[in-house]
Backbone and ligand atoms as CSV (ligand in chain L), in Angstrom:
chain,resi,resn,atom,element,x,y,z
A,1,MET,N,N,52.444,15.500,120.422
A,1,MET,CA,C,53.914,15.597,120.393
A,1,MET,C,C,54.337,17.006,119.969
A,2,THR,N,N,55.275,17.578,120.687
A,2,THR,CA,C,55.750,18.921,120.357
A,2,THR,C,C,57.222,18.883,119.960
A,3,VAL,N,N,57.528,19.538,118.843
A,3,VAL,CA,C,58.894,19.601,118.333
A,3,VAL,C,C,59.485,20.959,118.699
A,4,ALA,N,N,60.681,20.977,119.239
A,4,ALA,CA,C,61.399,22.239,119.438
A,4,ALA,C,C,62.395,22.397,118.293
A,5,VAL,N,N,62.386,23.564,117.666
A,5,VAL,CA,C,63.309,23.836,116.561
A,5,VAL,C,C,64.329,24.858,117.051
A,6,LEU,N,N,65.597,24.477,117.035
A,6,LEU,CA,C,66.635,25.429,117.437
A,6,LEU,C,C,66.673,26.560,116.396
A,7,ALA,N,N,66.424,27.779,116.843
A,7,ALA,CA,C,66.237,28.888,115.899
A,7,ALA,C,C,67.195,30.031,116.208
A,8,LEU,N,N,68.450,29.681,116.435
A,8,LEU,CA,C,69.453,30.706,116.738
A,8,LEU,C,C,69.993,31.315,115.464
A,9,GLN,N,N,69.955,30.529,114.387
A,9,GLN,CA,C,70.671,30.912,113.169
A,9,GLN,C,C,70.378,29.846,112.130
A,10,GLY,N,N,70.460,30.191,110.843
A,10,GLY,CA,C,70.394,29.174,109.791
A,10,GLY,C,C,68.996,28.895,109.273
A,11,ALA,N,N,68.815,27.672,108.760
A,11,ALA,CA,C,67.623,27.318,107.979
A,11,ALA,C,C,66.526,26.689,108.837
A,12,PHE,N,N,66.135,27.383,109.916
A,12,PHE,CA,C,65.102,26.806,110.788
A,12,PHE,C,C,63.690,27.006,110.239
A,13,LEU,N,N,63.473,28.120,109.531
A,13,LEU,CA,C,62.123,28.395,108.996
A,13,LEU,C,C,61.640,27.292,108.063
A,14,GLU,N,N,62.566,26.770,107.266
A,14,GLU,CA,C,62.208,25.732,106.296
A,14,GLU,C,C,61.794,24.447,107.015
A,15,HIS,N,N,62.419,24.159,108.150
A,15,HIS,CA,C,61.975,23.005,108.943
A,15,HIS,C,C,60.564,23.248,109.474
A,16,GLU,N,N,60.312,24.474,109.891
A,16,GLU,CA,C,58.991,24.792,110.443
A,16,GLU,C,C,57.910,24.639,109.376
A,17,GLN,N,N,58.260,25.039,108.145
A,17,GLN,CA,C,57.292,24.873,107.051
A,17,GLN,C,C,56.978,23.391,106.823
A,18,MET,N,N,58.000,22.558,106.919
A,18,MET,CA,C,57.803,21.108,106.798
A,18,MET,C,C,56.875,20.604,107.904
A,19,LEU,N,N,57.141,21.049,109.125
A,19,LEU,CA,C,56.341,20.589,110.263
A,19,LEU,C,C,54.894,21.046,110.111
A,20,GLU,N,N,54.717,22.257,109.559
A,20,GLU,CA,C,53.354,22.747,109.319
A,20,GLU,C,C,52.639,21.858,108.313
A,21,LYS,N,N,53.366,21.523,107.249
A,21,LYS,CA,C,52.798,20.624,106.228
A,21,LYS,C,C,52.326,19.318,106.840
A,22,LEU,N,N,53.087,18.841,107.824
A,22,LEU,CA,C,52.784,17.544,108.442
A,22,LEU,C,C,51.827,17.688,109.627
A,23,GLY,N,N,51.426,18.914,109.918
A,23,GLY,CA,C,50.487,19.137,111.015
A,23,GLY,C,C,51.102,18.891,112.385
A,24,ALA,N,N,52.434,19.021,112.484
A,24,ALA,CA,C,53.094,18.781,113.779
A,24,ALA,C,C,53.160,20.087,114.577
A,25,ASP,N,N,53.034,19.946,115.877
A,25,ASP,CA,C,53.090,21.066,116.797
A,25,ASP,C,C,54.562,21.429,117.040
A,26,TYR,N,N,54.922,22.704,116.969
A,26,TYR,CA,C,56.325,23.058,117.183
A,26,TYR,C,C,56.447,24.448,117.789
A,27,PHE,N,N,57.617,24.732,118.337
A,27,PHE,CA,C,57.952,26.106,118.724
A,27,PHE,C,C,59.455,26.283,118.573
A,28,GLU,N,N,59.902,27.544,118.678
A,28,GLU,CA,C,61.318,27.852,118.451
A,28,GLU,C,C,62.074,28.002,119.764
A,29,ILE,N,N,63.304,27.523,119.767
A,29,ILE,CA,C,64.207,27.821,120.885
A,29,ILE,C,C,65.160,28.914,120.434
A,30,ARG,N,N,64.993,30.084,121.030
A,30,ARG,CA,C,65.837,31.234,120.708
A,30,ARG,C,C,66.640,31.694,121.921
A,31,GLN,N,N,66.121,31.406,123.104
A,31,GLN,CA,C,66.804,31.822,124.326
A,31,GLN,C,C,66.508,30.831,125.448
A,32,LYS,N,N,67.230,30.996,126.538
A,32,LYS,CA,C,67.169,30.025,127.634
A,32,LYS,C,C,65.739,29.803,128.142
A,33,LYS,N,N,64.964,30.868,128.227
A,33,LYS,CA,C,63.635,30.693,128.817
A,33,LYS,C,C,62.699,29.845,127.931
A,34,ASP,N,N,63.025,29.742,126.656
A,34,ASP,CA,C,62.222,28.873,125.778
A,34,ASP,C,C,62.320,27.408,126.205
A,35,LEU,N,N,63.382,27.078,126.929
A,35,LEU,CA,C,63.571,25.691,127.366
A,35,LEU,C,C,62.591,25.297,128.471
A,36,ASP,N,N,61.888,26.288,129.039
A,36,ASP,CA,C,60.902,25.978,130.082
A,36,ASP,C,C,59.670,25.285,129.509
A,37,ARG,N,N,59.434,25.516,128.236
A,37,ARG,CA,C,58.275,24.872,127.597
A,37,ARG,C,C,58.571,23.401,127.359
A,38,PRO,N,N,57.610,22.531,127.645
A,38,PRO,CA,C,57.880,21.113,127.414
A,38,PRO,C,C,57.946,20.781,125.921
A,39,PHE,N,N,58.856,19.905,125.553
A,39,PHE,CA,C,58.920,19.415,124.172
A,39,PHE,C,C,59.412,17.979,124.156
A,40,ASP,N,N,59.090,17.292,123.064
A,40,ASP,CA,C,59.358,15.854,122.981
A,40,ASP,C,C,60.488,15.513,122.033
A,41,THR,N,N,60.705,16.372,121.035
A,41,THR,CA,C,61.753,16.101,120.053
A,41,THR,C,C,62.412,17.430,119.676
A,42,LEU,N,N,63.585,17.304,119.059
A,42,LEU,CA,C,64.390,18.503,118.795
A,42,LEU,C,C,64.927,18.472,117.366
A,43,ILE,N,N,64.901,19.630,116.695
A,43,ILE,CA,C,65.530,19.743,115.373
A,43,ILE,C,C,66.675,20.750,115.450
A,44,LEU,N,N,67.842,20.322,114.965
A,44,LEU,CA,C,69.011,21.207,114.859
A,44,LEU,C,C,69.203,21.488,113.369
A,45,PRO,N,N,68.961,22.714,112.920
A,45,PRO,CA,C,68.936,22.995,111.482
A,45,PRO,C,C,70.332,23.169,110.884
A,46,GLY,N,N,70.345,23.383,109.577
A,46,GLY,CA,C,71.580,23.757,108.904
A,46,GLY,C,C,71.890,25.226,109.146
A,47,GLY,N,N,73.090,25.599,108.823
A,47,GLY,CA,C,73.524,26.978,109.052
A,47,GLY,C,C,75.030,26.970,109.170
A,48,GLU,N,N,75.536,27.591,110.199
A,48,GLU,CA,C,76.983,27.619,110.420
A,48,GLU,C,C,77.236,27.031,111.810
A,49,SER,N,N,77.831,25.837,111.819
A,49,SER,CA,C,77.949,25.112,113.085
A,49,SER,C,C,78.796,25.856,114.113
A,50,THR,N,N,79.821,26.566,113.647
A,50,THR,CA,C,80.686,27.279,114.600
A,50,THR,C,C,79.900,28.400,115.301
A,51,VAL,N,N,79.059,29.087,114.534
A,51,VAL,CA,C,78.247,30.175,115.106
A,51,VAL,C,C,77.192,29.598,116.051
A,52,MET,N,N,76.573,28.498,115.625
A,52,MET,CA,C,75.540,27.894,116.479
A,52,MET,C,C,76.133,27.420,117.797
A,53,ARG,N,N,77.299,26.799,117.716
A,53,ARG,CA,C,77.966,26.305,118.931
A,53,ARG,C,C,78.233,27.467,119.886
A,54,LYS,N,N,78.745,28.563,119.331
A,54,LYS,CA,C,79.062,29.739,120.134
A,54,LYS,C,C,77.788,30.280,120.816
A,55,LEU,N,N,76.706,30.379,120.050
A,55,LEU,CA,C,75.455,30.910,120.602
A,55,LEU,C,C,74.853,29.965,121.640
A,56,LEU,N,N,74.939,28.664,121.387
A,56,LEU,CA,C,74.416,27.692,122.358
A,56,LEU,C,C,75.089,27.870,123.715
A,57,LEU,N,N,76.402,28.099,123.677
A,57,LEU,CA,C,77.154,28.265,124.923
A,57,LEU,C,C,76.869,29.633,125.542
A,58,GLU,N,N,76.932,30.677,124.732
A,58,GLU,CA,C,76.728,32.037,125.248
A,58,GLU,C,C,75.344,32.233,125.857
A,59,LEU,N,N,74.342,31.615,125.217
A,59,LEU,CA,C,72.965,31.808,125.683
A,59,LEU,C,C,72.585,30.806,126.776
A,60,ASP,N,N,73.560,29.949,127.138
A,60,ASP,CA,C,73.357,28.977,128.211
A,60,ASP,C,C,72.222,27.984,127.908
A,61,ILE,N,N,72.186,27.573,126.658
A,61,ILE,CA,C,71.179,26.613,126.206
A,61,ILE,C,C,71.799,25.223,126.087
A,62,TYR,N,N,73.120,25.209,125.944
A,62,TYR,CA,C,73.872,23.995,125.612
A,62,TYR,C,C,73.610,22.834,126.580
A,63,ASP,N,N,73.790,23.072,127.882
A,63,ASP,CA,C,73.739,21.970,128.848
A,63,ASP,C,C,72.385,21.270,128.863
A,64,THR,N,N,71.319,22.058,128.864
A,64,THR,CA,C,69.971,21.467,128.909
A,64,THR,C,C,69.712,20.611,127.674
A,65,LEU,N,N,70.079,21.135,126.511
A,65,LEU,CA,C,69.837,20.349,125.293
A,65,LEU,C,C,70.675,19.079,125.292
A,66,LYS,N,N,71.918,19.187,125.719
A,66,LYS,CA,C,72.782,17.999,125.734
A,66,LYS,C,C,72.216,16.930,126.667
A,67,GLU,N,N,71.737,17.355,127.831
A,67,GLU,CA,C,71.141,16.388,128.773
A,67,GLU,C,C,69.951,15.680,128.138
A,68,LYS,N,N,69.133,16.458,127.445
A,68,LYS,CA,C,67.936,15.856,126.835
A,68,LYS,C,C,68.338,14.851,125.754
A,69,ILE,N,N,69.346,15.192,124.967
A,69,ILE,CA,C,69.789,14.280,123.899
A,69,ILE,C,C,70.360,13.005,124.519
A,70,ILE,N,N,71.176,13.174,125.550
A,70,ILE,CA,C,71.782,12.005,126.207
A,70,ILE,C,C,70.710,11.116,126.840
A,71,SER,N,N,69.658,11.753,127.358
A,71,SER,CA,C,68.639,10.915,128.015
A,71,SER,C,C,67.645,10.339,127.010
A,72,GLY,N,N,67.900,10.522,125.707
A,72,GLY,CA,C,67.146,9.769,124.701
A,72,GLY,C,C,66.085,10.540,123.936
A,73,MET,N,N,66.041,11.864,124.115
A,73,MET,CA,C,65.082,12.636,123.325
A,73,MET,C,C,65.447,12.534,121.840
A,74,PRO,N,N,64.474,12.244,120.950
A,74,PRO,CA,C,64.790,12.183,119.530
A,74,PRO,C,C,65.291,13.532,119.013
A,75,VAL,N,N,66.352,13.483,118.223
A,75,VAL,CA,C,66.928,14.717,117.686
A,75,VAL,C,C,67.258,14.497,116.213
A,76,PHE,N,N,67.016,15.527,115.426
A,76,PHE,CA,C,67.269,15.472,113.986
A,76,PHE,C,C,68.203,16.634,113.640
A,77,GLY,N,N,69.411,16.308,113.193
A,77,GLY,CA,C,70.381,17.336,112.827
A,77,GLY,C,C,70.610,17.332,111.323
A,78,THR,N,N,70.402,18.474,110.680
A,78,THR,CA,C,70.663,18.564,109.242
A,78,THR,C,C,71.882,19.447,109.020
A,79,CYS,N,N,72.821,18.934,108.246
A,79,CYS,CA,C,73.998,19.695,107.808
A,79,CYS,C,C,74.784,20.249,109.001
A,80,ALA,N,N,74.704,21.516,109.329
A,80,ALA,CA,C,75.397,22.012,110.522
A,80,ALA,C,C,74.916,21.252,111.764
A,81,GLY,N,N,73.653,20.856,111.782
A,81,GLY,CA,C,73.099,20.078,112.892
A,81,GLY,C,C,73.803,18.731,113.045
A,82,LEU,N,N,74.164,18.146,111.914
A,82,LEU,CA,C,74.953,16.890,111.928
A,82,LEU,C,C,76.295,17.138,112.610
A,83,ILE,N,N,76.920,18.258,112.263
A,83,ILE,CA,C,78.237,18.585,112.845
A,83,ILE,C,C,78.100,18.760,114.364
A,84,LEU,N,N,77.013,19.406,114.798
A,84,LEU,CA,C,76.821,19.648,116.235
A,84,LEU,C,C,76.715,18.332,117.018
A,85,LEU,N,N,76.189,17.288,116.389
A,85,LEU,CA,C,75.991,16.019,117.094
A,85,LEU,C,C,77.199,15.088,117.024
A,86,SER,N,N,78.120,15.336,116.097
A,86,SER,CA,C,79.255,14.432,115.876
A,86,SER,C,C,80.245,14.471,117.033
A,87,ASP,N,N,80.780,13.313,117.401
A,87,ASP,CA,C,81.752,13.342,118.502
A,87,ASP,C,C,83.161,13.671,118.023
A,88,GLU,N,N,83.359,13.616,116.690
A,88,GLU,CA,C,84.623,14.132,116.143
A,88,GLU,C,C,84.322,14.955,114.914
A,89,VAL,N,N,85.055,16.053,114.748
A,89,VAL,CA,C,84.826,16.943,113.613
A,89,VAL,C,C,86.167,17.269,112.964
A,90,GLU,N,N,86.278,16.937,111.690
A,90,GLU,CA,C,87.488,17.312,110.939
A,90,GLU,C,C,87.318,18.745,110.489
A,91,ALA,N,N,88.327,19.563,110.713
A,91,ALA,CA,C,88.282,20.992,110.362
A,91,ALA,C,C,87.204,21.731,111.149
A,92,GLY,N,N,87.008,21.319,112.389
A,92,GLY,CA,C,86.031,21.991,113.245
A,92,GLY,C,C,86.132,21.469,114.662
A,93,VAL,N,N,85.224,21.920,115.508
A,93,VAL,CA,C,85.245,21.552,116.926
A,93,VAL,C,C,83.930,20.849,117.263
A,94,PRO,N,N,83.972,19.703,117.965
A,94,PRO,CA,C,82.712,19.055,118.348
A,94,PRO,C,C,81.877,19.952,119.262
A,95,CYS,N,N,80.569,19.722,119.243
A,95,CYS,CA,C,79.682,20.518,120.105
A,95,CYS,C,C,78.995,19.572,121.089
A,96,PHE,N,N,77.853,19.003,120.762
A,96,PHE,CA,C,77.217,18.058,121.685
A,96,PHE,C,C,78.014,16.746,121.743
A,97,GLY,N,N,78.515,16.314,120.594
A,97,GLY,CA,C,79.363,15.111,120.572
A,97,GLY,C,C,78.667,13.847,121.036
A,98,THR,N,N,77.373,13.759,120.813
A,98,THR,CA,C,76.601,12.622,121.325
A,98,THR,C,C,76.509,11.466,120.334
A,99,MET,N,N,76.950,11.681,119.090
A,99,MET,CA,C,76.855,10.617,118.090
A,99,MET,C,C,78.232,10.108,117.730
A,100,ASN,N,N,78.311,8.803,117.565
A,100,ASN,CA,C,79.578,8.140,117.342
A,100,ASN,C,C,79.984,8.221,115.860
A,101,ILE,N,N,80.148,9.455,115.388
A,101,ILE,CA,C,80.513,9.672,113.983
A,101,ILE,C,C,81.564,10.781,113.886
A,102,THR,N,N,82.344,10.706,112.805
A,102,THR,CA,C,83.282,11.791,112.501
A,102,THR,C,C,82.728,12.573,111.322
A,103,ALA,N,N,82.474,13.864,111.543
A,103,ALA,CA,C,81.989,14.720,110.451
A,103,ALA,C,C,83.174,15.412,109.804
A,104,LYS,N,N,83.187,15.398,108.484
A,104,LYS,CA,C,84.192,16.180,107.773
A,104,LYS,C,C,83.485,17.434,107.285
A,105,ARG,N,N,83.864,18.564,107.851
A,105,ARG,CA,C,83.193,19.841,107.507
A,105,ARG,C,C,83.585,20.316,106.121
A,106,ASN,N,N,82.665,21.006,105.467
A,106,ASN,CA,C,82.909,21.599,104.143
A,106,ASN,C,C,83.653,20.600,103.252
A,107,ALA,N,N,83.103,19.383,103.234
A,107,ALA,CA,C,83.841,18.239,102.722
A,107,ALA,C,C,83.931,18.185,101.210
A,108,TYR,N,N,83.072,18.909,100.547
A,108,TYR,CA,C,82.994,18.769,99.097
A,108,TYR,C,C,83.812,19.820,98.354
A,109,GLY,N,N,84.538,20.641,99.084
A,109,GLY,CA,C,85.382,21.629,98.422
A,109,GLY,C,C,84.552,22.726,97.794
A,110,ARG,N,N,85.211,23.618,97.120
A,110,ARG,CA,C,84.560,24.816,96.614
A,110,ARG,C,C,83.600,24.546,95.460
A,111,GLN,N,N,84.121,23.798,94.488
A,111,GLN,CA,C,83.371,23.597,93.253
A,111,GLN,C,C,82.068,22.859,93.493
A,112,LEU,N,N,82.188,21.796,94.322
A,112,LEU,CA,C,81.019,20.967,94.563
A,112,LEU,C,C,80.333,21.355,95.863
A,113,GLY,N,N,80.625,22.547,96.333
A,113,GLY,CA,C,80.094,22.994,97.617
A,113,GLY,C,C,78.598,22.818,97.720
A,114,SER,N,N,77.888,23.089,96.646
A,114,SER,CA,C,76.439,22.954,96.659
A,114,SER,C,C,76.000,22.152,95.443
A,115,PHE,N,N,75.188,21.148,95.673
A,115,PHE,CA,C,74.677,20.352,94.560
A,115,PHE,C,C,73.418,19.622,94.979
A,116,HIS,N,N,72.735,19.114,93.970
A,116,HIS,CA,C,71.479,18.418,94.221
A,116,HIS,C,C,71.542,17.037,93.580
A,117,THR,N,N,71.009,16.034,94.264
A,117,THR,CA,C,70.950,14.701,93.669
A,117,THR,C,C,69.762,13.947,94.264
A,118,ASP,N,N,69.523,12.757,93.750
A,118,ASP,CA,C,68.534,11.863,94.351
A,118,ASP,C,C,69.269,10.584,94.723
A,119,ALA,N,N,68.958,10.043,95.882
A,119,ALA,CA,C,69.615,8.793,96.278
A,119,ALA,C,C,68.712,8.037,97.241
A,120,ASP,N,N,69.028,6.757,97.437
A,120,ASP,CA,C,68.252,5.923,98.365
A,120,ASP,C,C,68.467,6.363,99.803
A,121,PHE,N,N,67.389,6.344,100.545
A,121,PHE,CA,C,67.473,6.696,101.967
A,121,PHE,C,C,66.769,5.603,102.760
A,122,GLY,N,N,67.518,4.883,103.584
A,122,GLY,CA,C,66.937,3.847,104.441
A,122,GLY,C,C,65.926,3.030,103.676
A,123,GLY,N,N,64.745,2.850,104.230
A,123,GLY,CA,C,63.719,2.087,103.537
A,123,GLY,C,C,62.797,2.946,102.694
A,124,LEU,N,N,63.165,4.207,102.463
A,124,LEU,CA,C,62.223,5.139,101.821
A,124,LEU,C,C,62.329,5.170,100.302
A,125,GLY,N,N,63.348,4.527,99.731
A,125,GLY,CA,C,63.565,4.650,98.287
A,125,GLY,C,C,64.310,5.944,97.988
A,126,GLN,N,N,64.212,6.393,96.737
A,126,GLN,CA,C,64.958,7.589,96.319
A,126,GLN,C,C,64.339,8.851,96.935
A,127,VAL,N,N,65.192,9.688,97.502
A,127,VAL,CA,C,64.703,10.984,97.990
A,127,VAL,C,C,65.598,12.087,97.411
A,128,PRO,N,N,65.027,13.297,97.231
A,128,PRO,CA,C,65.842,14.411,96.753
A,128,PRO,C,C,66.781,14.892,97.854
A,129,MET,N,N,67.998,15.245,97.477
A,129,MET,CA,C,68.995,15.674,98.466
A,129,MET,C,C,69.691,16.938,97.975
A,130,THR,N,N,69.559,18.010,98.749
A,130,THR,CA,C,70.224,19.269,98.429
A,130,THR,C,C,71.369,19.485,99.405
A,131,PHE,N,N,72.565,19.631,98.874
A,131,PHE,CA,C,73.771,19.810,99.700
A,131,PHE,C,C,74.245,21.259,99.574
A,132,ILE,N,N,74.503,21.902,100.700
A,132,ILE,CA,C,75.000,23.287,100.691
A,132,ILE,C,C,76.209,23.370,101.620
A,133,ARG,N,N,77.375,23.559,101.048
A,133,ARG,CA,C,78.625,23.560,101.830
A,133,ARG,C,C,78.569,22.459,102.898
A,134,ALA,N,N,78.265,21.289,102.410
A,134,ALA,CA,C,77.874,20.199,103.307
A,134,ALA,C,C,79.071,19.447,103.881
A,135,PRO,N,N,78.844,18.842,105.035
A,135,PRO,CA,C,79.808,17.863,105.547
A,135,PRO,C,C,79.452,16.492,104.978
A,136,TYR,N,N,80.312,15.496,105.163
A,136,TYR,CA,C,79.854,14.107,105.094
A,136,TYR,C,C,80.392,13.399,106.316
A,137,ILE,N,N,79.935,12.154,106.477
A,137,ILE,CA,C,80.370,11.384,107.639
A,137,ILE,C,C,81.560,10.542,107.206
A,138,ALA,N,N,82.727,10.881,107.722
A,138,ALA,CA,C,83.962,10.205,107.306
A,138,ALA,C,C,84.115,8.858,107.997
A,139,GLU,N,N,83.581,8.748,109.221
A,139,GLU,CA,C,83.643,7.482,109.953
A,139,GLU,C,C,82.407,7.333,110.816
A,140,ALA,N,N,81.948,6.090,110.949
A,140,ALA,CA,C,80.776,5.838,111.793
A,140,ALA,C,C,81.050,4.619,112.655
A,141,GLY,N,N,80.665,4.699,113.915
A,141,GLY,CA,C,80.860,3.579,114.848
A,141,GLY,C,C,79.911,2.432,114.535
A,142,GLU,N,N,80.149,1.290,115.202
A,142,GLU,CA,C,79.360,0.080,114.931
A,142,GLU,C,C,77.884,0.241,115.279
A,143,ASP,N,N,77.620,1.098,116.265
A,143,ASP,CA,C,76.238,1.283,116.705
A,143,ASP,C,C,75.481,2.289,115.837
A,144,VAL,N,N,76.109,2.743,114.757
A,144,VAL,CA,C,75.485,3.736,113.880
A,144,VAL,C,C,74.946,3.037,112.642
A,145,LYS,N,N,73.687,3.314,112.331
A,145,LYS,CA,C,73.079,2.724,111.139
A,145,LYS,C,C,73.202,3.722,109.989
A,146,ILE,N,N,73.812,3.257,108.901
A,146,ILE,CA,C,73.978,4.136,107.743
A,146,ILE,C,C,72.695,4.118,106.916
A,147,LEU,N,N,72.159,5.295,106.656
A,147,LEU,CA,C,70.878,5.372,105.944
A,147,LEU,C,C,71.031,5.799,104.493
A,148,ALA,N,N,72.092,6.531,104.178
A,148,ALA,CA,C,72.252,6.973,102.781
A,148,ALA,C,C,73.716,7.242,102.485
A,149,GLU,N,N,74.083,6.924,101.242
A,149,GLU,CA,C,75.438,7.224,100.768
A,149,GLU,C,C,75.338,7.854,99.389
A,150,VAL,N,N,76.210,8.815,99.125
A,150,VAL,CA,C,76.290,9.436,97.805
A,150,VAL,C,C,77.761,9.388,97.390
A,151,ASP,N,N,78.031,8.801,96.245
A,151,ASP,CA,C,79.406,8.644,95.756
A,151,ASP,C,C,80.321,8.008,96.809
A,152,GLY,N,N,79.796,7.011,97.497
A,152,GLY,CA,C,80.607,6.284,98.472
A,152,GLY,C,C,80.817,7.014,99.794
A,153,LYS,N,N,80.198,8.181,99.963
A,153,LYS,CA,C,80.318,8.916,101.236
A,153,LYS,C,C,79.002,8.809,101.995
A,154,ILE,N,N,79.111,8.633,103.311
A,154,ILE,CA,C,77.896,8.529,104.133
A,154,ILE,C,C,77.286,9.923,104.307
A,155,VAL,N,N,76.009,10.051,103.967
A,155,VAL,CA,C,75.355,11.372,104.057
A,155,VAL,C,C,74.117,11.360,104.947
A,156,ALA,N,N,73.765,10.195,105.492
A,156,ALA,CA,C,72.668,10.156,106.459
A,156,ALA,C,C,72.880,8.944,107.357
A,157,ALA,N,N,72.570,9.109,108.638
A,157,ALA,CA,C,72.786,8.018,109.586
A,157,ALA,C,C,71.898,8.204,110.804
A,158,ARG,N,N,71.795,7.109,111.550
A,158,ARG,CA,C,70.986,7.122,112.763
A,158,ARG,C,C,71.698,6.333,113.847
A,159,GLN,N,N,71.644,6.840,115.052
A,159,GLN,CA,C,72.158,6.097,116.213
A,159,GLN,C,C,71.121,6.257,117.304
A,160,GLY,N,N,70.448,5.178,117.653
A,160,GLY,CA,C,69.347,5.293,118.608
A,160,GLY,C,C,68.315,6.276,118.085
A,161,ARG,N,N,68.065,7.312,118.856
A,161,ARG,CA,C,67.065,8.299,118.436
A,161,ARG,C,C,67.689,9.565,117.867
A,162,GLN,N,N,68.948,9.454,117.464
A,162,GLN,CA,C,69.598,10.601,116.820
A,162,GLN,C,C,69.674,10.342,115.314
A,163,LEU,N,N,69.134,11.280,114.553
A,163,LEU,CA,C,69.102,11.160,113.095
A,163,LEU,C,C,69.863,12.342,112.503
A,164,VAL,N,N,70.731,12.066,111.530
A,164,VAL,CA,C,71.457,13.179,110.886
A,164,VAL,C,C,71.465,13.012,109.372
A,165,THR,N,N,71.385,14.157,108.695
A,165,THR,CA,C,71.573,14.174,107.244
A,165,THR,C,C,72.556,15.291,106.911
A,166,ALA,N,N,73.457,15.003,105.958
A,166,ALA,CA,C,74.411,16.020,105.512
A,166,ALA,C,C,73.731,17.010,104.575
A,167,PHE,N,N,72.603,16.580,104.027
A,167,PHE,CA,C,71.845,17.419,103.090
A,167,PHE,C,C,70.675,18.073,103.819
A,168,HIS,N,N,69.871,18.803,103.058
A,168,HIS,CA,C,68.779,19.608,103.634
A,168,HIS,C,C,67.407,19.111,103.169
A,169,PRO,N,N,66.835,18.106,103.834
A,169,PRO,CA,C,65.524,17.620,103.387
A,169,PRO,C,C,64.427,18.680,103.526
A,170,GLU,N,N,64.669,19.689,104.345
A,170,GLU,CA,C,63.652,20.730,104.542
A,170,GLU,C,C,63.548,21.659,103.326
A,171,LEU,N,N,64.526,21.584,102.413
A,171,LEU,CA,C,64.514,22.501,101.267
A,171,LEU,C,C,63.816,21.910,100.051
A,172,ASP,N,N,63.549,20.611,100.072
A,172,ASP,CA,C,62.830,19.996,98.969
A,172,ASP,C,C,61.408,19.712,99.440
A,173,GLY,N,N,60.510,19.562,98.511
A,173,GLY,CA,C,59.105,19.403,98.896
A,173,GLY,C,C,58.788,18.070,99.565
A,174,ASP,N,N,59.736,17.153,99.572
A,174,ASP,CA,C,59.480,15.793,100.025
A,174,ASP,C,C,59.471,15.711,101.549
A,175,THR,N,N,58.356,15.292,102.115
A,175,THR,CA,C,58.227,15.291,103.583
A,175,THR,C,C,58.634,13.961,104.233
A,176,ARG,N,N,59.076,12.981,103.425
A,176,ARG,CA,C,59.229,11.633,103.987
A,176,ARG,C,C,60.287,11.533,105.084
A,177,ILE,N,N,61.370,12.296,104.987
A,177,ILE,CA,C,62.410,12.168,106.020
A,177,ILE,C,C,61.931,12.806,107.334
A,178,HIS,N,N,61.199,13.894,107.222
A,178,HIS,CA,C,60.619,14.475,108.441
A,178,HIS,C,C,59.596,13.521,109.071
A,179,GLU,N,N,58.827,12.856,108.228
A,179,GLU,CA,C,57.878,11.866,108.757
A,179,GLU,C,C,58.624,10.727,109.445
A,180,TYR,N,N,59.700,10.288,108.809
A,180,TYR,CA,C,60.545,9.224,109.389
A,180,TYR,C,C,61.011,9.669,110.780
A,181,PHE,N,N,61.459,10.915,110.886
A,181,PHE,CA,C,61.930,11.427,112.172
A,181,PHE,C,C,60.790,11.468,113.207
A,182,LEU,N,N,59.651,11.985,112.793
A,182,LEU,CA,C,58.544,12.108,113.757
A,182,LEU,C,C,58.056,10.737,114.223
A,183,ASN,N,N,58.294,9.712,113.414
A,183,ASN,CA,C,57.892,8.350,113.810
A,183,ASN,C,C,58.939,7.645,114.665
A,184,MET,N,N,60.088,8.273,114.843
A,184,MET,CA,C,61.151,7.650,115.636
A,184,MET,C,C,60.777,7.590,117.110
L,1,LIG,N1,N,79.425,24.471,106.307
L,1,LIG,C1,C,78.516,24.616,107.401
L,1,LIG,C2,C,79.194,24.328,108.733
L,1,LIG,O1,O,80.305,23.953,108.766
L,1,LIG,C3,C,77.312,23.710,107.222
L,1,LIG,C4,C,76.536,24.139,106.031
L,1,LIG,C5,C,75.057,23.954,106.158
L,1,LIG,O2,O,74.508,23.747,107.252
L,1,LIG,N2,N,74.376,24.132,105.059
L,1,LIG,O3,O,78.593,24.480,109.750
């Protein structure tokens, strides 16, 4: 199995380090020709969703990735990656819009912009969660499975083979969420 990591901007290196730890095969998508290489799953990292959206369109990568997501390729979006997959975005513009969720961008305000906590995630028990100018999921459709909540806000969810976290599992040493994704 080969993982493609979108590497236009943001925290893609940390995802790659996780994949290395897990012995998973991966490569980076930086330009259109990288899409010629076959891959089975996709990671959309954290960073700045507005910049990533702009680059996806400018570099003509957007359509191919969207088709792959729609046709069922597993995708994991963290933080800005969550925003890219949301079909509605508060204080922002949708990008792929393939997930039936509303993301609230920069949802925690200035003071709580970045914080760390531990909370239950799906069937995995407590996992460490690092939030950096994070969104949360303000609304989720019926077909969306909620995997984690912090202070009553949804911070991780899954719809079919699309997995999103508002936090950055790649920044903590815990590999369980990446393993969960690779097993999807
Ligand atoms: N605030 C960023 C955005 O709106 C997301 C932050 C992150 O990915 N750490 O895209």
